[in-house]
N, C-alpha and C positions, 0 to 999 in steps of 0.2 A: 325525637320526642321532648323537644325543649318547650313546645307548647304546655302551656297549663290546661291539663284536662280535667274533666271533672270525675272523681272516682265513682267508678260502677262497680256494684256487688256481683254482677253476673257478667261474663265476657258473652259478646255477640259475634256474629259473622264478620260484620264490619271490622271490629277490633281484632281479630285474626287476621282478615285480610289486609289491614294497615300495617299490622306488623311483620306479615310476610313481604309486603310491598318495601318495607325499611330495610328488611334484611337483603332482598334481593338488591336494592340499592347499594347498600354498603358492600355485597359482594362484588358487584359490578364494578366499585371503586377499587376495591383490592385487586381483582383480578388487571383492571387497567393498569394500575400502577405496577404490578409484575410485569406484564407486557412491556410497558415503558423501560422498565430496568432491565430486560432481557435483552430489547432490542439495541438498547444504548451498551450494554456489556458485549453484545454481539460485534456491533461496529467497531467497539474499542479493541476487542480481541483480533479482529481483522487487521486494524490498523497497525496493531503490536506486532502480528505476525509478519506484514510487509515490512515493517521496519527492521525486523529480526533478519529476514531474508536479505534486504537491501544491505544491511550492516554486514552480515555474514559474506556476501559477495563482492565487497569492496576490495579486499585484498587480490582477489582473483583477477577482478576488473584492472588493478593497478599492475599486475604481474601481464595480463595480455598487453596491456598498452604500452609497458616497457619492452616486451619482446617484439612488438610492431615498430617501435621506434628505433630498435636495435637492427631489425631487418632493413628499414627505411634508411638508415645511416650505412648500411653496408652496401645497400643496391645503389646510393648516391655515389660511395667510394668507388664502387666497381665501374659506374658509368664514367666518371671522372679518369679511373685508369683506362679504359677502352679509348676516351676521346683523347688522351695523350699519346697513347699508341697509335691511334690513327692519324693524329697530326703528324707525329715523328715519320710514318709510314709516307704520307702524302710528301712531306719535304725530302724524304729521300728520292721519290720517284721525280718530283720536279729537279732536283739536282742531277739525277742520273740522266734526265731527258734533255738537259741544257748540254 
């Protein structure tokens, strides 16, 4: 209602309709703003929860990786020991066959 309207002594249906339309428009603006705010906050909350989950799982994943590396080194050491034992056995067989 920024426009300069002439002052009327009585209110007509047109005035009431215009006032109701303006009120509906303002209400739609408020509702739209609230919906946008709720959507942005929802996305931010979801991102925060994901970050919290990832952050809390990092030490666990580090422990799993350390355990896997330890098993890998142990397996490598076992294969090396088996290879050395097999080489010694083959040498003994070759010496005994000569």
